[in-house]
FIVO-713193 format. One line per field, with one value per residue (C-alpha): residue number from 1; residue in three letters; x, y, z. Coordinates in Angstrom, 1 decimal. Example, Ala and Ser with C-alpha at 12.3 -4.5 7.8 and 13.67 -1.06 7.14 Angstrom:
n (1,2)
res (ALA,SER)
u (12.3,13.7)
v (-4.5,-1.1)
w (7.8,7.1)
This chain:
n (1,2,3,4,5,6,7,8,9,10,11,12,13,14,15,16,17,18,19,20,21,22,23,24,25,26,27,28,29,30,31,32,33,34,35,36,37,38,39,40,41,42,43,44,45,46,47,48,49,50,51,52,53,54,55,56,57,58,59,60,61,62,63,64,65,66,67,68,69,70,71,72,73,74,75,76,77,78,79,80,81,82,83,84,85,86,87,88,89,90,91,92,93,94,95,96,97,98,99,100,101,102,103,104,105,106,107,108,109,110,111,112,113,114,115,116,117,118,119,120,121,122,123,124,125,126,127,128,129,130,131,132,133,134,135,136,137,138,139,140,141,142,143,144,145,146,147,148,149,150,151,152,153,154,155,156,157,158,159,160,161,162,163,164,165,166,167,168,169,170,171,172,173,174,175,176,177,178,179,180,181,182,183,184,185,186,187,188,189,190,191,192,193,194,195,196,197,198,199,200,201,202,203,204,205,206,207,208,209,210,211,212,213,214,215,216,217,218,219,220,221,222,223,224,225,226,227,228,229,230,231,232,233,234,235,236,237,238,239,240,241,242,243,244,245,246,247,248,249,250,251,252,253,254,255,256,257,258,259,260,261,262,263,264,265,266,267,268,269,270,271,272,273,274,275,276,277,278,279,280,281,282,283,284,285,286,287,288,289,290,291,292,293,294)
res (MET,LYS,LYS,ILE,PHE,LEU,ASN,PHE,CYS,LEU,THR,ILE,ILE,CYS,ILE,SER,SER,THR,ASN,ALA,GLN,LEU,LEU,TRP,LYS,ILE,THR,GLY,ASN,GLY,LEU,LYS,HIS,PRO,SER,TYR,LEU,PHE,GLY,THR,HIS,HIS,LEU,ILE,PRO,LEU,GLN,PHE,LEU,ASP,SER,VAL,PRO,GLY,LEU,TYR,LYS,ALA,PHE,ASN,GLU,CYS,GLU,ILE,VAL,VAL,GLY,GLU,MET,VAL,MET,SER,ASN,ILE,ASP,ALA,THR,ALA,LYS,ILE,GLN,GLN,ALA,ALA,ILE,MET,PRO,ASP,HIS,ILE,LYS,MET,SER,ASP,LEU,LEU,SER,ASP,GLU,GLU,TYR,LYS,LYS,ILE,ASP,THR,GLU,LEU,LYS,SER,VAL,LEU,LYS,MET,GLY,LEU,LYS,GLU,LEU,SER,ILE,MET,ASN,PRO,SER,LEU,ILE,LEU,THR,LEU,TYR,LYS,MET,GLU,TYR,TYR,LYS,LYS,LEU,THR,GLY,TYR,SER,ASP,GLU,THR,GLN,SER,ASP,SER,TYR,PHE,GLN,LEU,VAL,ALA,THR,GLU,LYS,GLU,LYS,LYS,VAL,VAL,GLY,LEU,GLU,THR,ILE,ASP,GLN,GLN,ILE,LYS,ILE,LEU,PHE,GLY,ASN,GLY,ASN,LEU,GLU,ARG,GLN,ALA,ASP,ILE,LEU,VAL,GLU,THR,ILE,GLN,LYS,LYS,ASP,SER,PHE,LEU,ASN,GLU,ILE,ASP,THR,LEU,ASN,SER,LEU,TYR,LYS,SER,GLY,LYS,ILE,GLU,GLU,LEU,ILE,LYS,ILE,SER,LYS,GLN,LYS,GLY,ASN,LEU,ALA,ASP,PHE,THR,GLN,GLU,GLU,TYR,SER,VAL,LEU,VAL,ASP,ASN,ARG,ASN,LYS,ASP,TRP,VAL,THR,LYS,LEU,PRO,ARG,LEU,PHE,ASP,GLU,ASN,SER,CYS,PHE,VAL,ALA,VAL,GLY,ALA,LEU,HIS,LEU,GLY,GLY,GLU,ASN,GLY,LEU,ILE,LYS,LEU,LEU,GLY,LYS,ALA,GLY,TYR,LYS,VAL,LYS,ALA,VAL,THR,ILE,SER,ASN,PRO)
u (44.2,45.1,46.7,43.7,41.3,43.5,43.7,39.9,39.5,41.5,39.4,36.3,37.6,36.2,34.4,32.6,31.8,32.5,35.2,36.9,38.7,39.8,41.4,39.5,40.6,38.1,38.3,35.8,33.4,35.6,38.4,41.9,43.4,42.5,41.5,41.5,39.0,40.5,38.6,40.1,39.6,40.9,42.0,44.3,48.2,49.6,51.6,48.9,49.0,52.0,49.9,47.6,48.5,48.8,48.2,51.3,51.5,48.2,49.1,52.0,50.2,47.8,48.2,45.4,44.5,41.0,39.4,36.0,37.7,41.0,42.4,45.1,42.7,43.8,40.3,39.3,40.0,38.6,35.4,34.8,35.8,32.9,30.7,31.1,30.6,27.5,24.7,25.4,21.7,22.6,24.9,26.0,24.3,20.9,21.4,22.6,21.1,23.4,24.4,25.0,27.5,29.4,30.3,30.7,33.1,35.1,35.6,36.6,39.2,40.7,41.2,41.4,42.7,40.2,36.5,33.3,33.9,36.9,35.1,31.8,32.1,32.0,28.9,28.3,29.4,32.8,33.7,32.7,34.5,37.6,37.2,36.8,40.0,42.1,40.6,41.2,44.8,45.4,44.2,45.5,49.1,47.7,50.0,49.8,49.1,48.1,45.2,45.4,43.1,45.3,48.6,47.6,47.1,50.3,52.3,50.5,51.4,55.1,54.9,53.1,50.2,46.8,44.5,41.0,38.0,34.5,32.9,33.9,34.5,31.1,29.4,31.4,30.2,26.4,26.7,28.4,26.7,23.6,21.1,21.5,19.9,22.0,19.8,20.5,24.0,24.0,22.3,24.8,27.8,26.2,25.7,28.8,30.8,28.5,29.4,32.6,34.1,31.6,32.7,36.1,35.1,33.2,36.2,38.2,35.7,35.4,39.1,39.4,36.6,38.3,41.7,40.2,38.6,35.0,33.5,29.8,30.0,31.5,28.4,25.9,27.3,27.2,23.5,22.4,19.7,19.9,22.0,21.2,24.3,23.7,22.7,19.1,18.3,17.8,21.6,23.0,21.7,22.9,26.4,26.9,24.2,23.5,26.9,28.0,25.1,26.3,29.9,29.0,28.0,31.5,33.8,33.2,34.8,37.9,38.3,38.2,40.8,43.5,44.0,42.5,43.3,40.4,40.4,37.5,36.1,35.3,31.8,31.3,32.2,29.9,26.0,23.3,24.4,28.0,30.6,31.4,27.8,27.0,30.0,29.2,25.6,27.2,28.9,32.2,34.0,35.3,37.2,39.1,42.7,44.8,48.3,48.1,46.3,47.8)
v (15.7,16.2,12.9,11.1,13.0,11.7,8.0,8.1,9.6,6.5,4.1,5.1,6.0,2.4,-3.8,-19.8,-20.1,-18.1,-21.0,-19.0,-16.7,-13.1,-13.1,-13.8,-14.0,-12.6,-14.0,-14.6,-12.5,-11.5,-10.0,-10.0,-10.0,-11.5,-9.0,-9.6,-8.7,-8.5,-7.8,-5.6,-4.8,-1.8,-3.3,-5.8,-5.5,-5.0,-8.2,-10.1,-9.4,-11.8,-14.6,-14.4,-17.0,-14.9,-11.7,-9.7,-11.8,-10.5,-7.2,-6.8,-8.2,-5.6,-2.4,-0.5,-0.7,0.3,1.2,2.5,6.2,7.5,8.3,10.8,13.1,16.4,17.6,14.5,15.7,18.9,17.6,14.9,17.2,19.8,17.2,16.0,19.3,19.4,22.0,25.0,25.0,21.7,20.9,17.4,18.6,18.5,15.0,13.7,13.5,15.2,11.6,10.2,13.5,13.3,9.6,10.0,13.2,11.0,8.2,10.2,12.2,8.6,7.4,10.5,12.9,15.5,15.6,16.8,20.4,20.0,17.7,19.3,20.6,17.0,15.0,11.7,9.4,10.9,11.0,7.0,6.3,8.3,6.6,3.2,3.6,4.8,2.4,-0.7,0.7,1.5,-2.1,-4.2,-2.3,-2.1,0.5,0.5,4.1,2.6,0.5,-2.0,-0.2,2.8,0.8,-0.6,2.6,4.2,1.2,1.6,5.3,4.5,2.0,4.6,2.4,4.1,4.5,4.6,5.3,3.8,6.6,10.3,11.7,13.5,10.1,8.8,11.6,11.3,7.7,7.9,11.1,11.5,10.1,13.2,11.3,12.9,11.4,8.4,8.6,9.9,7.0,4.8,6.6,6.0,2.4,1.6,3.2,1.6,-1.7,-1.3,-4.4,-6.1,-3.9,-5.0,-8.6,-8.1,-6.5,-9.5,-11.9,-9.6,-9.8,-13.5,-14.1,-12.1,-13.7,-17.1,-15.5,-16.4,-13.7,-15.0,-15.2,-11.5,-10.7,-12.5,-10.6,-7.5,-8.0,-9.1,-7.3,-7.2,-4.1,-0.2,-0.1,-2.9,-1.6,-1.5,-2.9,0.5,1.2,-2.1,-1.5,2.0,1.1,-2.3,-3.6,-0.5,0.5,-2.9,-2.9,0.5,-0.6,-3.7,-1.2,0.5,-2.1,-3.6,-0.8,-0.9,-4.5,-3.8,-1.1,-3.3,-5.9,-4.2,-5.0,-4.2,-3.8,-3.0,-3.8,-7.6,-6.8,-6.0,-9.5,-12.0,-12.4,-12.5,-8.8,-9.2,-8.7,-12.3,-13.1,-9.7,-10.3,-13.9,-13.0,-10.3,-13.2,-13.2,-16.4,-15.5,-17.9,-18.2,-17.9,-20.8,-21.3,-23.9,-21.4,-17.9)
w (16.5,13.0,13.0,14.3,12.0,9.0,10.1,10.4,6.5,5.6,7.4,6.0,2.9,5.3,7.1,4.8,2.8,-0.4,-0.2,2.9,0.4,-0.1,-3.5,-6.6,-10.2,-12.9,-16.6,-19.2,-20.9,-23.8,-21.3,-22.8,-19.5,-16.3,-13.2,-9.4,-6.8,-3.0,0.1,2.6,6.4,8.0,11.2,10.1,10.4,6.7,7.6,7.4,3.3,3.2,4.1,1.2,-1.6,-4.8,-3.6,-4.6,-8.1,-8.6,-7.6,-9.8,-13.0,-13.0,-14.4,-12.8,-9.1,-8.3,-5.0,-3.4,-3.8,-4.9,-1.2,-2.5,-3.5,-1.6,-1.2,0.5,4.2,4.3,2.5,5.0,7.8,6.8,6.3,10.0,11.4,13.7,12.6,14.2,16.1,17.7,20.6,22.0,25.3,23.2,22.1,25.6,29.2,31.7,33.1,29.3,28.8,32.1,31.2,27.5,28.3,30.8,28.6,25.7,27.8,29.3,25.4,23.2,25.9,24.4,26.0,24.4,24.9,22.3,20.2,20.3,16.5,15.3,14.8,17.2,14.4,13.8,17.5,17.9,14.9,16.4,19.8,18.5,16.3,19.6,22.2,19.7,19.3,22.9,24.3,21.2,20.6,17.0,15.4,11.5,10.3,6.6,5.8,3.0,1.0,1.1,1.1,-2.5,-3.6,-2.4,-3.9,-7.0,-7.2,-6.7,-9.4,-11.7,-12.1,-12.9,-9.6,-10.2,-7.9,-8.0,-6.1,-5.7,-2.2,-2.5,-3.1,-0.2,2.1,1.0,1.9,5.1,6.5,4.4,6.7,9.4,11.8,15.2,17.8,16.7,16.2,19.5,21.0,19.2,20.8,24.2,23.6,22.2,25.1,27.6,26.1,25.2,26.1,24.1,21.1,21.5,21.3,18.3,16.5,17.6,16.2,12.9,12.5,13.3,10.6,7.8,8.8,7.8,4.8,6.1,4.2,4.6,8.1,8.4,6.3,8.5,11.6,9.9,9.5,12.6,14.6,18.6,19.3,18.6,16.7,14.4,10.8,10.0,6.7,4.9,6.2,5.2,1.6,1.5,2.6,0.9,-1.7,-3.3,-3.8,-5.0,-7.8,-9.0,-9.2,-11.3,-14.0,-13.6,-13.4,-16.8,-18.7,-16.7,-17.2,-21.0,-20.3,-19.1,-16.1,-12.8,-9.2,-7.2,-3.6,-1.3,1.8,2.4,3.1,-0.5,-1.9,-0.9,-0.4,-2.9,-3.7,-3.3,-6.1,-6.6,-7.6,-9.4,-11.5,-12.2,-13.4,-15.7,-17.6,-16.0,-14.1,-10.9,-9.1,-5.9,-6.3,-4.4,-4.1,-7.1,-9.0,-8.8)
């Protein structure tokens, strides 16, 4: 159970235009050293990184590694676990019908080897995240315990590079668990498990788009409406757009300090409110890195 929860923490701390590109070089605006921006995705094998042109060269050039948050924070797991606990006065049986409860309980036992009785302390969103991760691993054989976000920070620590977070753990918790709408979370849990084959196909599609560097198409899918589990406009703004706008106010100071390797979720790169366009509007030159242009 602890291992599953730690994997969850690393994941949330986590999803062609834009020239079908994942790695970008940032120059101009008076910078003495170039910095780099890389879009990550948490269900991609680490070996995929070997295929990204100029990635390791860019990483090695930089003195500072920047992520959404510093994942080695020893308080992170405890704080996330506390935030994901259900209120004392609410039970899963209050959020699900008897039929839904039985179906969800059976499916969770099949995949997680634990049912709602054992997981009842967790809110529906956390239960769903654990389920989706383990179900995907079970069907695909995916086995990497380290996602690319945390990988770059781990290597940075080994190389004695400075690691900086754009958000604190408390900010991440507010973003991830701040809406407190347990009824909507429970409805999404039920729908996702009922449509688990569709969910797996969606992950495969997202992974394929990511590997092709098609960030704008990833964003389009993430904004689509039709299923209960799809983001509302407000949810997307909170999870992506608003954070991008906040990060762009923090990155210039880091760029001025030294060369930075910024590794954040790929959804944060593209779109009108993506980091690529926002940095461009701030006066930087943001150029795709290719084999001939490391």
